[in-house]
Residue frames as a rotation matrix with the C-alpha (Angstrom) as fourth column:
MET 1
0.820 -0.212 -0.532 -137.20
0.567 0.430 0.703 3.87
0.080 -0.878 0.472 -33.34
ALA 2
-0.220 -0.969 0.115 -134.04
0.948 -0.240 -0.209 5.74
0.229 0.063 0.971 -34.30
GLY 3
-0.171 0.243 0.955 -135.94
0.118 -0.957 0.265 9.02
0.978 0.158 0.135 -34.07
ILE 4
0.858 0.513 0.019 -137.07
0.003 -0.043 0.999 8.25
0.514 -0.857 -0.038 -30.53
VAL 5
0.505 -0.754 -0.420 -133.55
0.853 0.365 0.372 7.33
-0.127 -0.546 0.828 -29.44
ALA 6
-0.405 -0.660 0.633 -132.11
0.744 -0.640 -0.191 10.45
0.532 0.394 0.750 -31.11
PHE 7
0.267 0.590 0.762 -134.71
-0.068 -0.777 0.626 12.61
0.961 -0.219 -0.167 -29.37
ILE 8
0.955 0.087 -0.284 -133.93
0.257 0.238 0.936 11.10
0.150 -0.967 0.205 -25.98
LEU 9
0.099 -0.991 -0.092 -130.19
0.995 0.098 0.021 11.52
-0.012 -0.093 0.996 -26.54
ALA 10
-0.366 -0.199 0.909 -130.65
0.426 -0.905 -0.027 15.16
0.828 0.377 0.416 -27.55
LEU 11
0.608 0.700 0.376 -132.92
-0.061 -0.431 0.900 15.83
0.792 -0.570 -0.219 -24.58
TYR 12
0.902 -0.260 -0.346 -130.60
0.415 0.298 0.860 14.39
-0.121 -0.919 0.376 -21.95
THR 13
-0.098 -0.958 0.271 -127.47
0.977 -0.144 -0.156 15.79
0.188 0.249 0.950 -23.61
SER 14
-0.065 0.131 0.989 -128.97
0.162 -0.977 0.140 19.27
0.985 0.169 0.042 -23.38
LYS 15
0.912 0.403 0.077 -129.77
-0.034 -0.114 0.993 18.74
0.409 -0.908 -0.090 -19.70
ILE 16
0.532 -0.798 -0.284 -126.20
0.805 0.372 0.463 17.66
-0.264 -0.475 0.840 -19.01
GLY 17
-0.186 -0.590 0.786 -124.93
0.785 -0.570 -0.242 20.62
0.591 0.572 0.569 -21.05
VAL 18
0.456 0.423 0.783 -126.80
-0.126 -0.841 0.527 23.06
0.881 -0.339 -0.331 -18.83
LEU 19
0.986 -0.098 -0.136 -125.41
0.156 0.254 0.955 21.38
-0.059 -0.962 0.265 -15.70
VAL 20
0.178 -0.977 0.119 -121.87
0.982 0.184 0.038 21.49
-0.059 0.110 0.992 -17.09
PHE 21
-0.059 -0.135 0.989 -122.31
0.408 -0.908 -0.100 25.17
0.911 0.397 0.108 -17.94
LEU 22
0.796 0.414 0.442 -123.50
-0.223 -0.479 0.849 25.90
0.563 -0.774 -0.289 -14.41
SER 23
0.806 -0.544 -0.232 -120.56
0.529 0.488 0.694 24.00
-0.264 -0.682 0.682 -12.96
ARG 24
-0.031 -0.858 0.512 -118.17
0.935 -0.206 -0.289 26.13
0.354 0.470 0.809 -15.02
ILE 25
-0.058 0.044 0.997 -119.49
0.084 -0.995 0.049 29.42
0.995 0.086 0.054 -13.66
THR 26
0.891 0.374 0.258 -119.52
-0.226 -0.129 0.966 28.51
0.395 -0.918 -0.030 -9.97
LYS 27
-0.156 -0.983 0.096 -116.69
-0.522 -0.001 -0.853 28.39
0.838 -0.184 -0.513 -7.48
ASN 28
0.081 0.284 0.955 -118.51
-0.990 0.130 0.045 26.80
-0.112 -0.950 0.292 -4.55
LYS 29
-0.835 -0.518 -0.184 -117.39
-0.534 0.844 0.048 23.20
0.131 0.138 -0.982 -3.95
SER 30
-0.608 0.664 0.436 -120.76
0.053 0.581 -0.812 22.04
-0.792 -0.470 -0.389 -2.61
GLN 31
0.388 0.731 -0.561 -122.51
-0.562 -0.294 -0.773 23.38
-0.730 0.616 0.297 -5.71
LEU 32
-0.228 -0.556 -0.799 -119.95
-0.964 0.246 0.104 21.65
0.139 0.794 -0.592 -7.93
LEU 33
-0.956 -0.126 0.264 -120.57
-0.195 0.947 -0.254 18.35
-0.218 -0.294 -0.931 -6.18
SER 34
-0.150 0.974 0.167 -124.33
-0.007 0.168 -0.986 18.76
-0.989 -0.149 -0.019 -6.54
TYR 35
0.328 0.227 -0.917 -123.98
-0.864 -0.320 -0.389 19.58
-0.381 0.920 0.091 -10.25
TYR 36
-0.600 -0.620 -0.506 -121.83
-0.761 0.637 0.123 16.49
0.246 0.459 -0.854 -10.79
ALA 37
-0.806 0.396 0.440 -124.28
0.025 0.765 -0.644 14.34
-0.591 -0.508 -0.626 -8.84
CYS 38
0.226 0.926 -0.301 -127.12
-0.329 -0.218 -0.919 15.70
-0.917 0.307 0.255 -10.97
CYS 39
-0.033 -0.318 -0.948 -125.11
-0.999 0.008 0.032 14.92
-0.003 0.948 -0.318 -14.12
GLY 40
-0.942 -0.335 0.016 -124.78
-0.335 0.940 -0.071 11.33
0.009 -0.072 -0.997 -12.95
LEU 41
-0.455 0.854 0.250 -128.47
0.101 0.329 -0.939 11.12
-0.885 -0.402 -0.236 -12.13
VAL 42
0.328 0.545 -0.772 -129.48
-0.693 -0.417 -0.588 12.59
-0.642 0.728 0.240 -15.49
THR 43
-0.467 -0.576 -0.671 -127.17
-0.871 0.432 0.234 10.11
0.155 0.694 -0.704 -17.22
VAL 44
-0.932 0.174 0.319 -128.81
0.032 0.914 -0.405 7.19
-0.362 -0.367 -0.857 -15.40
PHE 45
-0.005 0.993 -0.118 -132.27
-0.056 -0.118 -0.991 8.50
-0.998 0.002 0.056 -16.31
GLY 46
0.112 -0.012 -0.994 -131.20
-0.937 -0.335 -0.101 8.91
-0.332 0.942 -0.049 -19.93
VAL 47
-0.828 -0.461 -0.319 -129.93
-0.537 0.817 0.213 5.35
0.162 0.347 -0.924 -20.18
MET 48
-0.716 0.632 0.296 -133.07
0.237 0.619 -0.749 4.05
-0.657 -0.466 -0.593 -18.50
SER 49
0.152 0.798 -0.583 -135.25
-0.438 -0.474 -0.764 6.06
-0.886 0.371 0.277 -20.89
ILE 50
-0.223 -0.305 -0.926 -133.46
-0.973 0.129 0.191 4.64
0.061 0.943 -0.326 -23.91
LEU 51
-0.989 -0.145 0.040 -133.83
-0.148 0.981 -0.122 1.11
-0.022 -0.126 -0.992 -22.52
VAL 52
-0.372 0.923 0.095 -137.54
0.145 0.159 -0.976 1.60
-0.917 -0.349 -0.193 -21.89
ALA 53
0.232 0.474 -0.849 -138.05
-0.710 -0.514 -0.481 3.04
-0.665 0.714 0.218 -25.36
THR 54
-0.198 -0.427 -0.882 -136.22
-0.950 0.307 0.065 0.20
0.243 0.851 -0.466 -27.09
VAL 55
-0.612 -0.024 0.791 -137.74
-0.440 0.841 -0.314 -2.88
-0.658 -0.540 -0.525 -25.43
GLN 56
-0.913 0.205 -0.354 -139.85
-0.294 0.272 0.916 -3.38
0.284 0.940 -0.188 -28.56
CYS 57
-0.611 0.780 -0.134 -143.22
0.714 0.470 -0.518 -3.40
-0.341 -0.412 -0.845 -26.84
THR 58
-0.382 0.582 0.718 -146.30
0.423 -0.581 0.696 -1.72
0.822 0.569 -0.024 -28.19
THR 59
-0.973 0.054 -0.224 -147.93
0.177 -0.447 -0.877 0.83
-0.147 -0.893 0.425 -25.94
ALA 60
-0.195 0.976 0.100 -151.65
0.963 0.171 0.210 1.01
0.188 0.137 -0.973 -25.27
SER 61
0.476 0.402 -0.782 -151.43
0.669 -0.743 0.026 4.46
-0.570 -0.536 -0.623 -23.71
GLY 62
0.816 -0.247 0.523 -148.91
0.321 -0.559 -0.764 6.00
0.482 0.791 -0.377 -26.12
TYR 63
0.507 -0.664 0.549 -146.40
-0.815 -0.577 0.054 6.57
0.281 -0.475 -0.834 -23.32
TYR 64
0.072 -0.577 -0.814 -143.52
-0.131 0.803 -0.581 4.17
0.989 0.149 -0.018 -22.79
TRP 65
-0.834 -0.529 0.155 -143.19
-0.176 -0.011 -0.984 4.97
0.523 -0.848 -0.084 -19.09
ALA 66
-0.078 0.876 0.476 -146.88
-0.991 -0.121 0.060 4.30
0.110 -0.467 0.878 -18.24
PHE 67
-0.883 -0.420 -0.210 -146.18
-0.402 0.907 -0.125 0.80
0.243 -0.026 -0.970 -16.95
TYR 68
-0.642 0.697 0.321 -149.56
-0.019 0.403 -0.915 0.30
-0.767 -0.593 -0.245 -15.32
ALA 69
0.267 0.778 -0.568 -151.50
-0.645 -0.293 -0.705 1.37
-0.716 0.555 0.424 -18.43
ASN 70
0.171 -0.303 -0.938 -149.30
-0.930 0.264 -0.255 -0.83
0.325 0.916 -0.237 -20.65
ARG 71
-0.311 -0.391 0.866 -149.19
-0.787 0.617 -0.004 -3.89
-0.533 -0.683 -0.500 -18.39
GLU 72
0.349 0.524 0.777 -151.20
-0.015 0.832 -0.554 -6.06
-0.937 0.181 0.298 -20.79
THR 73
0.938 0.018 -0.346 -149.48
-0.338 -0.171 -0.926 -5.00
-0.076 0.985 -0.155 -24.00
CYS 74
0.127 -0.961 -0.245 -145.96
-0.710 0.085 -0.699 -6.05
0.692 0.263 -0.672 -23.03
PRO 75
0.883 0.293 -0.367 -145.57
-0.011 0.794 0.608 -9.46
0.469 -0.532 0.705 -21.38
SER 76
0.058 -0.942 -0.330 -141.90
0.634 0.290 -0.717 -8.85
0.771 -0.168 0.614 -20.54
GLU 77
-0.384 -0.130 0.914 -142.77
-0.465 -0.828 -0.313 -6.05
0.798 -0.545 0.257 -18.10
ALA 78
-0.772 0.089 -0.629 -143.23
0.532 0.632 -0.563 -7.17
0.348 -0.770 -0.535 -14.54
SER 79
0.070 0.858 0.509 -146.62
0.008 -0.511 0.860 -6.29
0.997 -0.056 -0.043 -13.14
PRO 80
-0.613 -0.365 0.701 -146.87
-0.605 -0.354 -0.713 -5.07
0.508 -0.861 -0.004 -9.54
């Protein structure tokens, strides 16, 4: 579990790092705002990914985000 969380943290940290680098080399205010908005969105996705990975449910499909395929393996997930 710690390996999965560390992987997700590294993945989303690298995405934010690229966005921060791009924001440092631009002077356009609209681009800066879009980079900061993307950083916020990536942060939200990162937190959601960690939460999905750590809900302690087994996965039938092998993918944590395949909610429909895993609907019978995790009773705490709401089915549509």
